[in-house]
N, C-alpha and C positions, 0 to 999 in steps of 0.2 A: 504494500500500500504506500509506503514512504517513497519507493522508487517512482510510482505513478504520480505522486504529488510533485516530486522534484522535476520529473520530465514535463509535467504540465506547467509548472512555474517557469521553467527554462523557456518553454515555447511561448508563454505569455510575455516574458521579458523580451525575447527576440522580436516578437510581433509588434511590440511597443517602441522598439529602438528607433532612433533617428535614421533616416535613409542615406545621409551623407556621412562618410567615414570621419572619424576623429582626426586622422592625419590631414585630410583635406580641410576640415574646419579650422585647423591650426593656422592655415595660411590666410584666413579671412579675419579682418578686424570687426568684432561684434558691434562696435560703435559706428561703423560705416553703413549708412542706410540707403535704401533705394531713393529716397527723397533727395539725398545729397548727390547721388549719382545722376539723377534725372536733371538736376539744375545745371551741371557742368561735366558731362561725361569725359571730355578730353583731359581735364585736370586730374582724373583718377586712373589714367592709363597704367596698366601693370598691377593695379590693386585687385585683390580677390574679394568677391561678395557672394553671400548666400541669398538667393532670391527664388521666387516661384510664382506661378500664375497659371492662367489658362491659355492654351495654344489657340491662336486665331487663324494662322495660315502657315503653310510650309511650302517653300519653293526650292527645287533642286536646280543647280546650275553645274556646269562642268567643273568638277573637282571640289565642290562644296555645296552645302545645303543651308538655307536661311530659314529660321523658325521665328515667327512673330508671336510674342507673348504679351498678354495683358497681365500686368503685375497684380498680385494679391498678397495680403499679409499671410505669414506662415503660422501654423499652429504648433503645438508642442512636439508633434512628430515630424515637423518640417513639411507638413502637407499644406498646400494652398487652401485657404478657407473659402467656403461658399458664402461670399459677401459681395455687396455692391461697392465696397471700398477698394480703391485702386489709386496708385500714384502715377500711373502712366503705362507706357508700353516699352518693350525692349526687344532687341533682336539677338538671337543666338546663332553664331556662325559655326556650323559643324564642318570640319575638314572632311572631304569625301562625300559619299552618298549616305543620307539618312532618309529612309523610305517615308514619303508623305502619308502612306497608309498607316504607318506605325506612329508617326508624329502628327496625328490627325487633329483637325480643329475640334475644340471642345475638351480634349484631354488635359489633365493637369500635369505640370512638370515642376520639379524642384531641381535647382542646380547650384553648384559652386562654380563660379566662372571668373575668368580674368577679364578685366575691362580693356577693350581694344580702342575705345574712343566712341565716336558717334557716326551715324549715317543718316543724312537728311533724305526723307522720302515724302511723297505726297500722301496725306491722310485726308480723305474727302477733298476739301478745297483749300488746304493749307500745307505748308512745308513743316514736317514734324521731325525734330531731332531725336532719333532713336539711339539710346545707349546700345553699344554692341559688345556682347560677351562671347568669349571663347570658353567652352565648357571644359572644366577640369574633371568634374564628376557630376552626373545627373541621374535623376530617377523619374520615370514616367509612372504615374499612378493608374492602376487598374480600377475599374468601378468597385470591385469587391474590396479594395484596400481602403476606400474612402470611409471617413467617419470613425475609424478606430473601432469597428464593430467587434464584439467579443461574444462568442457562443460557447456555452458549456452545457453538457447534458449527459445523462446516463440513462440508457434504456433505448426505447424505440420511439421515433417521432415521425410524423408525416406532415408534410407542408410544402409550400412553394416559396422559394427564396429568389429574390431579384438580385 
């Protein structure tokens, strides 16, 4: 019985762990916020930042893939929160090919990225200065990962889970 409890506790702790490794997190200054980055991306070149949000679009080009993300505040597991709060948009430049079907619009992403500067692009009828990040480590959230759901049961159950 003790072994079962220890295995269950270990699984619970691993499920609740942050998704970005401690080694990567050591490279980011926790006082460096997205609001600071959004004001002047070029002045933070080379710095690392932990950010996340909802993917809006993915565009593959020769040798690289650009992912546009709407920034969202992160929760305790580093998961982007489901909220209307956002401090803007940013671009992630993946070297090589990142499949747009995998990095699809609507998915949540968390990343530890290095600031490359900014890229000005049209957003509706204005020029928008997107901070550009090169990912050091990232995590795409699956729908079943969201919300930190925890299920525990003994016996037989019947039901439909979304």
